[in-house]
C-alpha positions in Angstrom: 117.3 112.6 75.6 115.9 110.2 72.8 117.4 107.2 72.0 117.9 108.5 68.4 119.4 111.8 69.8 121.9 109.7 71.9 122.9 107.7 69.0 123.6 110.9 66.9 126.2 112.1 69.8 127.7 108.9 70.2 128.0 108.6 66.2 129.4 112.4 66.3 132.6 111.1 68.7 135.5 110.8 67.0 137.9 108.6 68.8 141.2 110.3 67.7 139.7 114.0 68.8 140.9 113.4 72.4 144.2 111.5 73.4 145.2 111.0 76.9 148.6 109.5 77.7 149.1 107.7 81.0 151.8 109.2 83.5 151.9 106.3 85.9 150.4 103.6 87.5 148.7 102.5 90.7 150.5 99.9 92.9 148.6 98.2 95.4 147.2 94.5 96.7 144.0 95.0 94.8 143.8 93.1 91.6 140.0 92.6 91.5 137.2 94.6 92.2 136.9 95.3 95.9 134.6 97.2 98.3 135.5 101.1 98.1 135.7 101.6 101.5 138.5 98.8 102.0 140.3 100.5 98.8 140.3 103.7 100.4 141.3 102.8 103.9 144.3 101.1 102.3 147.9 102.3 101.1 148.8 102.7 97.6 151.8 103.8 95.5 151.4 105.9 92.3 154.8 105.2 90.2 155.3 108.5 87.9 157.0 108.1 84.8 160.6 109.2 85.7 160.8 111.7 83.2 158.0 113.4 85.1 159.7 113.6 88.6 160.4 117.5 88.2 156.9 118.2 88.2 156.5 116.6 91.9 158.2 120.0 93.0 156.5 121.7 96.0 154.5 118.7 96.6 154.5 117.5 100.4 153.5 114.8 102.5 150.3 115.4 104.4 148.9 117.5 101.0 145.6 116.5 99.4 146.0 115.4 95.9 143.3 114.8 93.3 144.3 111.6 91.3 142.6 111.4 87.5 142.8 107.6 86.1 141.2 105.3 83.9 138.5 102.7 85.0 140.8 100.3 82.9 138.7 97.3 83.2 135.3 99.0 82.6 133.6 97.9 79.8 130.5 99.6 78.5 127.9 101.6 80.6 124.3 102.1 81.4 122.7 105.3 82.0 120.8 104.0 85.2 122.6 101.5 87.5 121.9 100.0 90.7 124.6 101.5 93.3 127.3 99.2 93.7 125.7 96.5 91.7 123.2 96.0 94.3 119.9 94.9 92.8 118.1 95.7 96.1 118.7 99.4 96.0 117.0 101.6 93.0 118.8 102.6 90.0 120.3 105.9 89.7 121.6 108.0 87.0 125.3 107.2 86.0 126.3 111.1 87.1 125.0 110.4 90.5 127.5 107.5 91.0 131.0 106.7 91.6 130.5 103.8 89.6 133.5 102.5 86.9 131.0 101.9 84.1 130.4 105.4 82.8 130.6 107.0 79.3 134.0 108.0 79.7 135.9 105.8 82.3 137.2 108.3 84.0 138.1 108.5 87.8 138.8 110.8 90.4 139.6 110.6 93.7 141.1 112.7 96.4 143.7 111.4 98.5 146.4 112.4 101.1 149.8 112.4 100.2 152.0 110.3 102.9 155.4 110.5 100.9 157.4 110.8 97.6 160.5 108.7 97.3 162.1 109.5 93.9 158.8 108.7 91.4 156.8 107.0 93.8 154.2 108.4 95.6 152.7 106.7 98.7 148.9 107.7 99.4 146.0 107.1 101.3 142.3 107.3 100.0 142.9 106.0 96.4 139.8 103.8 95.0 141.9 102.3 92.1 143.1 98.7 91.3 146.4 97.7 91.0 147.9 98.7 87.6 145.3 101.5 87.0 146.7 104.1 84.4 147.0 107.5 86.1 146.4 110.4 84.0 147.1 113.6 86.2 147.9 114.6 89.5 146.5 117.9 90.8 146.5 119.8 94.3 143.1 119.5 96.0 
């Protein structure tokens, strides 16, 4: 795609056209970027808005969930990036990476649901930082 075409598409985007509201947020010990393997091996909590608890009905420990979240610290993107920022590795297209630096900074991770206590879900496998806004949960 030419630079002109890309710019045309970017100019057409209406920032008011699509709006999401977080349904909760992530709590864990990671406040700074951390290796994905370290994040996914650790436990995280998803604190859901209290008025949405009824929506957890029929979720049970042991289930796999998809957590959709916002890379809230992401600023900008490049279409070609070094995997994990490692300049010794050849650049790849952003859509072939798990990079948080994307045209739409949306993350999706499959997690194991370990427990539910009220509006707090404890999960393993989430690669999101403390304070990350959660947009949705879906069965995997």
